[in-house]
N, C-alpha and C positions, 0 to 999 in steps of 0.2 A: 525195814523191808528186806526180805531175802528173795532174790530174783534170779532166774536163768535168762540169759540173753543168747539167742542163737544167732550165728553170723557176726559175733562180736569182734572178729579180726578184720572185718570189712570196713568200708568207708563210714557208713552211717552207724554201724554197730559199734565200732571202736569209739566213735564220738559219744555214743550213748553210754558205753561203759565208763569212759573217762568222766562224763557228767555225773553219773550215778555215784561214783566213788568220791569224786572231789567236791561236788556241790551238794549231794544229798546224804552221803555217808551210808549208803545201802551196802548190803552184802551181795556180791555179784559172782555168779558162776558163768563164765563165758564159754560157750560151746561152739566150736568151729572146726570144719574138716580141713581147713587150710588149702583151698584151691588157689589158682594162680593170682587171684585178685585179693587174697587175704595177706595181711602183713602184721606179724606180731610186734614189729618195731613201732607200730601205731599205738601199742599199749604200753610202751616203755614208761610213760609218766605214772602209771598206776601198777606196774607189774609186781612191785614189791610191797604194795600197800596191804595192811591187814583187811580181810574181808573180800579180797579178790582172788579168784582161782580160774585158771584156764584149763579146759579139757578138750583135747583133740578128738572129735567124733563126728560121724556123719548122721544127719537127722533121718536118713533113710534106714538106719540101723535100729530096729525096735528094741533089741536087747540092750544096746548101749543107752538108748534114751530112757528106758525103764530104770536102769541102774543109776544114771546120772540124776534123774528126777527124784528117785527114792533117797539118794544120799543127800542131795541139796535141800530137800523138803521146802520148796519155794512157796512164797506167798503169791507169786505171779510168774508167768513166762512171757517174755517179750520176743516174738518170733520175727527175726529179720533175715535169717539165712535164706539166700536165693541166688540163683544165677540171674544177672541183671543187665547184661549188655545186649542191646537189640541186634547189633551187627553180628555178634557171635551166635545169637539164636537163629539167624538166617543161615549161617554156615553149618551149624550143628544143633538142631532143635532137640535131639534126644536127651541131652544133659539137662535141658531146661524142664522137660516133662518129668524127668526122674527127680530132680531136686525140688522144684517148685510145686509139683503136684503130688508125687508119691511121698516126698519128704514131708510136706505139710500134713498129708493124711496120717503118716506114721507118727508125727509129733502130736497131732490132735488125739490120736488113740492112746498114746502113752500118757498124755496129760489127763485124758478122761479117766483112765484106769487109776491114776494117782488121786485125782480129785474126788472120785466116788468113794474112796476109802477114808477121806478126811473127816474129822469130827465136824459137827454141824457149823460151829462158829467159823472154823477155817474154810469149810466148803463155801459158806456164804461170802467170805471175803476174797476168795481166790479169783484171779483174773487171767485170761489168756488174750494177750494183745497181738493181733495179726497186722503186720506192717505191709502195705501194698502201695500201688502206684496209680497215677491218673491215666496211664496208658491203657488201662482196661476199658476206658470209655471210648477209645478210638479217636478219630479226628473230628475236632469240633468245628462246625460251620461258623462263619463270622459272628453271628448273633448269639451263639450258644456259649454259656459258661458252665462247666461241670459243677455239680453239687452231689449231695448224697443220694439224690433220686434219679440221677442220670442213668439211662439204660446202658448196659455193657455192650461194647462192639469192638473187641480187640482185633487188631490187624496184623500183628507180628507173632511169631512163635513165642517170644518173650511175654508179650502182653496177654496172649491166650493162656499161657501157663499161670500167670498171676491171677487172671480172672477166675480160672478153675480153683485156685487156692482160696480166693475170696469166698467163692460159693461153698467150698468145704467148711470154712470157718463158720459161715452162717448156718449151714446144715447141722453141724455138730451142736450149735446152740439150739436150733429149733427142734431137733430130734432127741438129743440126749440131755439138753439143759446145761451143757458146758458153758460157763460164763465168758463168752468171747466178745471182744471189741475189735473193730477193724478200722484202720486209718488208710486213706489214699492220699499220697503226697505228690507234689509237683517236682520238677527237676531240681535235685540237690546239687550244691557246689560248696567248696570250701577246702580247708587244709586236709591233707591225708587222702585225697581222692586218687584212685588208680589212674595212671596216665592214658588209658584208652578212652576216657570220657572227654567230652568236648573241651572244657576249659583247661585242664592240665595238659591235654594233648597239644592244644594251640600254644600254650605257654612255653612248653619245652621246644616245640618246633621253632617258635619265634626266637628263643635264646640261641638255638643252633643255626639260625639263619636259613632254614629250609622252608619250603612252601607251606602255607596254612590252608589245607584243603577244606573248602566249604561245599557241602552237598547241594546240587541243583542250583537254584537261583538265590539260595541263602535266606529266603523269606519264610521258611518254616518257623513257626512261633511256639515258644514254650514259656511257662510261668516259672520263674527261678526262685528257689528257696534256699537260703543259707542254712547249712547243715545244723548249726547250733540252735537256730530257731526251730527247725524240724524236731530235734531231740526234745526240746522243751515241750513241744506239742504232744509228743508221744507220752511223756511222763504225765502231763495233765490228763490226757485221754485215759491213761491207766488209773490214775488216782481219782478223777472226778467224773469220768465218762460213764454213761449208762450202759449196762450190759445189753448186748445185742445191737447196739447202735454203730453207725459208721460216721467217721469224722474226716472231712476233707481238709487237708493242710496245704495251703498255698501261700506264696510270698507276696501276692499282689504285685508282681514284677514281671509283666509280660514283655518279652524281647524276642526279636527275630534272631536266627542264628548269626546272620551277618552283623546284626547290631551287637551281639555278645562279643564276637571276635573283634569288631572295631573298638569297643570299649576296653577290651583286654589290651589291644595294641596301644591305645592312647595312655592307659595306665602304665604300661611298660615304657613308653616313650618318656614319661616323667621319672619313673623310678630307676630304669636301667637303659638310658638312651644309647642307641646304636648309630652307625654311620648314616643310616637312612631310616625313615619312619617304618615301623614294623608292618603297617597296613599294606605296604608295597609287596609283602610276601603273600597276600591273600590270593588264592587260586581257586576258581570254581571247578568242581569235578562232577562226574556223573552221579546222579542221585541214588540213594539206596532203594532197593525194592520195597514197596509197601510203606513208604515213608509218610507218616501222618503229617498233615499240613499244619495243624494247630492244636495245642492244648491250652486250656484255661480253667483255673479252679476258683470257685467261690468259697472262701473259708469262713463265711458268716456264722455258720453253726458253731464251730469251735471257738470263734471269737465271742459270740454272745452267750453261749451256754457255759463255757469253761474259762473265759477270760484270757484266752491266748491272743497274742499279737506278734507279728514278725517285727523284730527289733532292728534288723539290718535292711537298709535299702539295697538295691542291686549295686549301686555305685560304691557304697561303703563296704559291702560284702566282697566285691571284686578287689577293692584296695587291700582288704585284710588277706584275701586269698593269695594275691600276687606277692605281697610282702612275705607271706609264709613260705611260698615256694622259692622265692629268692633266697631266703635265709636257711632253707632246709634241703639243699641239693643232696646232702648225704642220705636223705630219705628216698628221694625219687630217682637219683642217678642209677642205683643198682637195678631198679625196676626197668628203666629205659634200656639199660645195656644187657640185662639178663633175662627179662620176662616178656616185655612188649616194646619193640623197637620203633613203633609208629606206623607199621605197615597197614595198608587198607584192608578192612574186614567187611563182611556182609555183602559180597557181590555174588555169592553162590545162588543160582536160581534153579538148579536141577538136583534131584535126589542122587 
């Protein structure tokens, strides 16, 4: 397979690129504009492998997308490029609309122009995989579990921008016939995640002995998905998924935010004990605006139709994650000191 991965220098995208090169032997062109959350060091394990190429480009640039797609001649495009941090979308929504909505539109149009010119056999085999999030469904009541039929009800600028991009992918399939597949995943975690996200943020704060800020009462619940499991689901959806379908990918690991932080603290207590238990650093802070109370995903469809299963439990995944961050300070320390120092984001409520 020859594929283009957009956003391949980000957390999930770099994991996908490493998987495709090392486990599948595919040819990969990684397209990323290198925003603050991108890190080419995450690609070091494959940077010099035959079949891998990185191109710095913005998905909003149609001329660049046309040229890259024409040169790569891909069998598929896996679209992961997105602004993804909810707190930053509260502070500055414009960038989210530009990248997630306009960028997705631009990429779909470039893909459509390429796909329409392919010979029939290649046209039939081509796929456009659009990677999205469970946040598009809004906050789930206690008795509700999200699946592929759940109505959209986004509550943050981030989730609204991703919902719009999902609708664009569907519309390009229904209107133009472009063979799209969409996936909606739950909260990812694992190695190489940018330190603004909950688990690496709390890990670094704990090591530095500074407060672990938990929003509100800490009882907001998410379904946690180890990133390697997610990547395997994406590849299965691409290879075996039905065109026009949606596949919800979740780890069957619901945890409250306070539960996640406490598990992280207990793991650090074992692996890197400090003078006092890390949980004593937990501090409750003002909640974020529009904070969804609960997400929950039912992955039955991808499990039964495509044979996917999450291989990591939350406990085993946290163990792997903590060990990786302990062993790879050279990766995250420059980000902490030069890109994101742990300051509070997402409190802006006025334009």
